[in-house]
N, C-alpha and C positions, 0 to 999 in steps of 0.2 A: 175760137173753136172750143175753148175750155168751158165757156158758159153753156152752150148747147149740150156738150157732153155731160156736164154736171146735171143739167136739167133732165136729160134722158135717164141718168143713173138714179136720180131721185124718183122719177116716175116709175122706173122699173122696180125700185125698192118698195114703193108704195103699192104697186100691183102685187108684189110678192106677199106683203103684209096682209093685204086685203084677201088674197087667195088663202093664205094660211089661216086667217080668222074664220073665213067661210068653211074651210075644211074642219077646223076645230069645232065650229058650231054643228057641223053635220056628223062628225065621227068622234067627237070628244067623249061622248057617253061610253065608248068602248073602253077608254082608259079608266073611267070611273068604275065600270063593271070589273075590270081586271084588278084594280086596287081593292075593291070590296071583296072580290073572290079570294085574294091573297089573305086579307085580314080574316075573313070568315073561315078560310081553310085552316089557318093557324089556330083560331079559337076552337074549331071542331076537333082538331088533333089533340089539343090540350084537354078538352072535355072528354074525348074518347079515352085518352090515357088515364085520366083521373078515374073514370068510370071502371075501366079494366082493373086498375089497382084496387079499387073498392070491392069489386066482385071477387078478385083473387084473395083478398084478405078475408072476406066473408066465407069463401069456400074453405080456406085453411082453418078458420075458426070452427066451421061446421064439422070438418074431418076430425079435428082434435077432440071436440065434444063427443063425437060418435065413438071414437076409440076409447073414451073414458067409460063407456058402458060396461056392465058387469060380465055378461056371458058372450061367447062368440056369436050366438044367434042374435042377441040384442045389438051387438056391434055391427053386424051385417045389415040388420034392419035400419039402424040409424044412418049408416053410410049410404044405403040406397035412397034415403029420404033427403040427403043433402042436395040442394039445388046446384046444378052444374051444366056447363056447356059440353060440346062434343069431346074436347080434349080433356076436360076435367072428369067427364064420365069415364074416359079411358083410365085415368089415374085411379078413380074410385074402384073400378073393376079389378085393376091390378092389386089394389090394397085388399079388397075383399077376397082375392085369390091367394092371399099370403098365409092362410091358415088351413092348409090341406089336411092336417091331422084331424081337424074337427069335422070337416065335410069335404072329402076329396071330389065328389061329384059336383058340388057347387063351385069348388075352386076351378075345376076344368071347364065348367060351363061359363064362368065369368071370363076366363082366359080366351075361350073360343069366341066370345062376343067381341072382345077387343081385336083378336087376330083376324077376324073376318069382316071387320068394319073398314071398308075401303075409303071412307071419308077421313080416316085418321092417317097420320104420317107413319112412315116406317119405324120411327123411334118407339112408337107405342106398339104397333102390330108385331114387329120383330121381337120385342121384349116379351110380349105375350106368347109368341111361338116358342121362344127359348124356355120360358118358365113352364109352359105346358109340357114340353118334352121332359123336363126335370121332374115335374110333379107326377106325370103319368108313369115314368120309369118303365119297369119291365111289363107293366100292364099294356103298354103300347108296343107292338111288334118292332123289332130292331130296324127292319127295313123302313118302316114308317117314320121312326125317329130320325134315321139318317136322311130320308128325303126332306123332312121338315127342316133339319139343320142345314142341309146343303143349300136350301132355298134362301137362307139368310146369311150364308157364309161367303157370298159373292163380294168382290171388291166394291167398296163404297157403301156397303150396308153398315148401319151403326153398331151392330154387335157381332161383326164378322169374326173377330179373334175369339170371342167367347164361344161362338158356334163351332169354330174349328177346334177349340179345346174339347168340347163335348164329342165331336166326331172322333178325336183321338181316343177318348175313353171308350167309345163304341168298339174301336179296334181291340182294346184290352178285353172288353166283354166277349168279343168273338174269339179270343185266344191268339190274336195276331200281335204278339209281343213286340217283335222286331219292327213291324210296320208302325205300331203305336209309338215306340221310342223315336223312330225317324220323324214321324209327324209332329210329335210334341217338342222334340228338339228344334226342329225347323221353326215352329211357332214361337218358341222362346226367343228366337233371334229376329222375329218380326218387329219392325219399327213401331207398330201400333200396339204391341203388347206392353201392358203396364208393368211396373216393378213388382206389384203383388202377384200378377199372373205369372211372371217369369219365375218368381220364387216358388209358386205352387207347382209349376211345370217341372222345375228342377227336382223337387221332392218326389214327384210321381216318377220321373225318368230314373232317378236313383233307386226308388223302390222296385222298379221293373228290372233293375240290373244294368241300366245304361249309364252313360257318363256324359254330363253336359260339357260342351266345349268351353275352354278357358277363354275369357274375354281378352282381346288384344291389349297388351301392356299390363295385364293383371298378373 
């Protein structure tokens, strides 16, 4: 019985090999395509990364050259001429908005352009909103400033604590000293508040006549 069994096993194995060979001939190209896709994808990623780095370097060089121009007007013109993508354009507008003493209207216009560009992420738009409130100052009604700051002071927003700081200062501007002290003191204990912000808030609270709580173990 062993010989017939062995013969059957050999035939079965041969049939399996033949079937596998036919399957490979029929579908083997799929594996080749997958391998080529993986290799091509890796090459594309490396090429894209290299291209992005080159563009970033060219952008940085262009910004530096533009900032070396003599007058504010020449600097703004040079910055506006720097080739840039959407995110880089936002950075350019923020840079151009950093000289409000020379041209406040142009500064606000540049910030508005960034703040209202929904194609940009909140890191750009919220920063533009925050800076616009600071640049506009009393020229913008207090209620409008508060509304703009409250919109970017919600949990998860990138400049929440800085917006809350400015909201505290609006309370000072309104003459609500006690409310301002309470708000700024609470903000100083926020886990997202930086050391520099805490130090700044401590100075303001002290100037307002308040007292910052002593840290545990201090």
